[in-house]
N, C-alpha and C positions, 0 to 999 in steps of 0.2 A: 618148703619154707626154709630159708637160710637160717640155720641155728638148730637147737636141740628139739624143738617141737615139731613132730611129724605132721605132714599134710594128711588130711582125711583122704580116704580112697576116692571119694567123689571129686575132691578138688584135684587130686593127682591125675585122675582120668581126664578131667576137663582141661587140664594144663596142656596136654599134647594137642587136643583139638583146637585150642585157642591160639597156640604158638604158630602163627602164620607168617611166613617170611615177608619182609617189606616189599620185596620185588616180585612177589608171587602174582599170578594172573588174577584178574578180577573174578570174584566168585559169581556163580549163577544168580540171576535176579530172583528175589522173593516175590511171592504173589501179593503180600500185604506188608505194609510198612508201619510200624508202631508210630502213631502221631500223624499219619497221613502220607499218601503217596508222593506228594511234592517234596518231602523231606529226602527222598531217595534220588532226586534229580541232580545232575551235575551242575556245577556253577552256583553262583549266588542266588538265593531265593529271596526276593524282596526288591524294592526300588529305591533309587537315590541313596544308596549306602555310602558310608564314609570311604574315601579312597585310602590307599596305602595300608590296607589290612593285609598282614603277612601270615596270620595264623593258619595252621593246617585245618582247623575246624573251629567254628564259632556258632553261637545261637543267641537270639534275643527273644525273650518271651514276657508276657504279662503274667505276673505272679498270681493274681486273683482269678482271672478268667481262664488262665492256661493257654491262651492263644500264642502260638509261635509267630512272631512278627517278621522275622528274617532269619536266615541261616545259611551256612556254608559247610558241607560235609557233616551234617548233623549226626549221622549215625556211623561216621568213620571210627573204627576202633583204634584207640591210641593209648599209650601208657598214661595213666592219670596222675601219678605222683601223689602228693599228699591231699589233693582234692578228694581222694577216696575215703579220707577220714570222715567226710560228711556221711557216707554210708555207714561207717563204723558208729558214728553218733546216732544215726537213725535207728540202728539196731540195738545199741547197748544203753543209751542215755537214760531211759526211763527204768532200768532195772535196779538202780541203787539210789537211795535218797542223797541229795547233796550234802547233808550233814553227817552221813555215815563216815566212820573213821576206819582207816586201814593202815596197818604197819607193813611196810614193804620188805620182801625177802630177796635174798640173792637169786633164788630160783626164778623169781618173776622177772628178773632183768637179764637172765642168762641167754635168752634167745633174741635179744635186740640185735639186729644186723649191725655189723661194724660199719662205721661211716655214717650212721643215722644222725638225723637232727635230734637233739636231746634238750629237755627242759632242765635236767639236773636232778631227777629223782634218785634218792639214795637208799640202800637197804638199811633197815633199822629205824628209819624215820616214819612217823605216823602222819598221814595226810588225810584231809577230808576228801570225799569224792569230788566236791566242787573244785578243790585245788588241782586234783588230777585232770579234771576236764578243762580247767584253765591252761594247764600244761599242754593239752592236746590242741585247743583252739588257738591260743596266743603264740606258742612256740613250736607248734607242729611236733611235739615231743613223742618220738616213738617209744621212749621209755615209759611215759605215762599211758600210752596206748597198750603196751604189753602188760602193765600192771592191771589195768581195767579188764583186758582180755583174760588174764588168769583169774581174776575175780569172777569172771563170767563163765568159768569152767575150762579155760585153756584156749590157746591160739587156734587149734584145729576146730574146736567146737564154734568159736566165734566166727571163723571163716565160713563154716557151713551155714551159720545163722545169717551172716551178711549176704551170702549168695541167695538164700531163701528170701531175704528181705528185698534184694534186687528184683527177684522174679515177681514178688508181690507188687512192687512198684512198676512192674513191666519195663524195667531197665534191662532189656534183653541183649544189649551190647556188652554188658559188664561181665567179666570173669574175675573172681576174687581169689587170690593166692595167699595174701597176707593182710592183716587188718590195718596196717599202717601206711600203705601205698608205696612202700619201698619197691625198688626195681626187682622184679622176679619175672621169669619166663612166663608168658601167657597172662600176666596181670594187665587187663585192658578195660577201657570204658569208652565213652563217647561224650561229645558236647551235649547231646540229648539227654543221656542218662545222668550226667553230673547236674544238669539243671533240674531233673526230677528229684534228685537227692536233696538239693538245696530247697526246693519248693516244699518238700515234705518236712524237712527239718525246721524251716522257719514257722511252721504251724505250732511248734512247741516253744513256749516262752523261755525255757532254760537254754535250748539250742540258740534261740535268737539273742539271748543276753550274752552268752559266751562269745558268740562270733562278733558281737559289737563291743566287747570289752577291749580297751586300748592298753591298759596296764594293770598289773595285779602284783601283790606281794606273795612270794612263794617260799615255803619253808626251807631253811638251810641247816636245820638241826638245833636242838635246844630251843631258845626263844629267838634265834636269829632268822631273818628273812632276807631275800634279795628281790629286787623288782624285775619282772619280765614284761616285755612289750610285744604287742601283737605284730606279727610279721606281714600283715596286710597293709601294704604301703598306701593304698587309696584311703584307708582308715586313719593312719597315723601320720602320713606325709613324710615318711622316712626316705632317705636316699634320693632326694630331689624330686619325689613324686608329689604332685599337688593333691591334697585331700579332695575327695569328691563330695559335694554337698548332698546330704540326704542318704549317704551310704549306710547300710545296715551291717554288712559283712560281705562274703560268707567265709570262703576258704581259698587259700593259695597253696601252691606246691611247686617244688623243684626237684628234679634229679638230673644227673648227667645224661641219662637215657631220655627221659621225657622232655627235658628242657622245662620251660615254665608253663604252668597251668593255673587257671584262676576261675572261680565262679563268684560273681559279685551280685549284690542286690541293693537297690536304692529306692527311696520313696520321694516323690516330688508331687505336690498338688494332689495328694491323696491317691496317687497311683504308684504301685510298686512294680519295678522291672527286674527281671533276672537276665544276666549276661554270662555266658561261659566262653572262655577263650583258651584254646589248647595249641601249644607248640608254635608260638610266633617265631619267625626266622631270625630276628636280630634284636639285640639289646636286652639287658636285664630288666629294664623298665617297660619293655614293649607290651608285655601281657597286661599291665595296668593302663598304659596309654590306649591300647586298642579297646579295652573294656570300657574306659571312660568315653571314647569316641562312640562306641555302640550304644552306651547308655544315653549319651547326648542325642543321638539319632532317635532312639526310642521315645524320649520325652518330647521330641519335637516332630519330626516327619513321621515317626512311628505311631503317633497318636491317631493318624488317619489311614495308616497302612492296612490293607486287607490281610487277614491271617494266611500264612502259608502252611500251617499245620497246628497241632494242639499237643499240649502236655497231657498225657492220659492220666486217669485217676488210678490209685492202687486197687487191686482186685479186692482186697479186704474192706475197701470203702465204696464198693459198688462199681468199680471200673469194669469196662467191657474187655474181655480177654481177646488178644489178637488172634485172628484165624490161623489155622495151620499154614506154615510158610512164613508167617509174620515174625517168627522167632529169629529169623536171619535178617533182621532189619538192616544190620550193618552191610550185609551182602547187597542188598538192594541199593544201598547208597553208592555202590560202585567203587568202594575203597577197600583195599586189602588190610588186614590187620597190621598194625605197625610195630616195629621194634620187638621182635620175638626173641632176640638173641639172649638178652638178659645176662651176659657174661659178667664175670667179676670185675672187669675193667670198667663197667658202667656203675658199679655199686659204690660210688665215692661221694658223697655230698648230697644226701637225701634231705628233702624239705626245703622250705624257702630260705632257711638259714644257710643252705649250701652256697647260695649266691655270694654271701659274705666271704666265705672261704676262698672262692674264686677270685673275688676282688682284692682280697688281702694277700694273695699269693699262695694260698692253699695250706701249706704244711702247718703253720702256726695255728690257724683257725681250726684245722681238723684236729689237731692235738687238743685244743680247748673243748671242742665238741665231744670228744671221747672222754674228757674229764667231766663233762656235764653241760657245757655250752651255755652257762647261765648268763653270760654277758653278751650274747650274740643278738644281732638284729637282723631281720630278713628283708 
């Protein structure tokens, strides 16, 4: 972990195993793939899909039934950026009552990586847990994540619990190194796993409410507040993106390493679909445009499309455990782990707010982020 909080021995050992060079040879095929063998095949799985999809991986699924309607590189391991915060919420959200109050200390912010997206949490100010979660979901605030992680017993403990949660959800492509999704060597997930995180989270009404919140008032000290806006552009319509009718949430992310990532959920005609898009090749809005195109397909042609796989159930909720060999589902997908370098040159502009810094020229916005990032939009 970049910062003062040490990694657990388990996370440190897993780090080396997960840090696979981008240009490495394709791993050996696994005998079983979580969600179905077809999710391991090369090429697009599904029919009559939208053209001009540039993402390195994507997936469309029915939230209620768990049927995967179409996919591309579903199990390819890629840097998740702040979409990993969905797993953080799946792990920690129910541990504290929304009305619980907490006064932040300097130590709780000391290990936030430099260059992180921040909501503007300050030591000495008392926040409700609800406000901290608004900082996580709306502004992708790593400062809010670290405060909640310290409340949960520390960053290392939270990383261990997140990894255990991923294993229970059968998200076996995921390796957790930090709770906030910031770029670290070996921090990887997949379109399949991120969709599992979103589906699990949306069962919780608080998770669902947070990811659907467009704006909120955030404490600034004393009786002062400032407004924060959700960085999900399909929800808010910011930066020239058209809002998507029926959108619920869920979480977007950006790092200079991962590029843009997004998992979105929308409901139309009583049907809820999930779409995850990872690493589109071009355009700051491409991750939203490609998500919208896949949602449109899902609500039209996808309504009669045969399933190409399934989102498995958590083991703790009666899910069937993958057979030996299925743990390497990403290997069966025929895609090496992506971006294992994690060098400091990548650690500049984490979270969706990082896009703003790039668009604005970088230095001014980055200085503002390090001061709190209160006025940024993503």
